[in-house]
C-alpha positions, 0 to 999 in steps of 0.5 A: 725800709732801709732808706727810711732807717738810713735817713732817720739815723742821719737825722739823729747824727745831725741832731747830735752834732747840732746840739753840740754846736749850738750849746758850744756856740751859745756859751761863747755868746753868753760870755760875750766874747770880744770877737762876737761883740765886735761882729755884732757891732759890725752888723749894727745890732743893739748892744747885748744882741749876742745874748739873744743869739745865745738864747736862740741857740739854746732853744734850738738845742733843747728842741733837737734834744726833745725831738730825739726822745720823742714828743706827741708831735713825733720826732720827725715833725719837731726835728723838721721845725728846728732844722728849718729854723736853723736854716733861717737863722744861719741864712740871716747870719750869712746875709748880715755878713754880706751886708757888712761886706765881710770877707769870705774868711769872716763868713765862711763858718756861717756859710758852712753851717748854713749848708749843713742845716740845709742838708739837715732840713732835707734829711728831715723831709725824707723821714 
């Protein structure tokens, strides 16, 4: 019982952290900050693609928030779906950085978040 409680608490902490991270990051996407637009160009993505990224992040934050208050599908299932979606999102981001031949300092933040989402997804499978 203690292990399940600890994993559930850890999942909640991850949820709060990722809600904040996704909201903060999406605001930068919606503002079309110059550095983000430059990254999108380097990735050869269409003009305005950062808006798609921002919407994706907001949807992830909403999913995590709903997961925290509970849904008919249960906290674990919704949180798990969002966690694995974030793994995919940040794996693609790291892949795009590698394809663009970015240096480690350019893709390190995406890699760190990818590793954190992998840990989050693992925790959600333990609930």
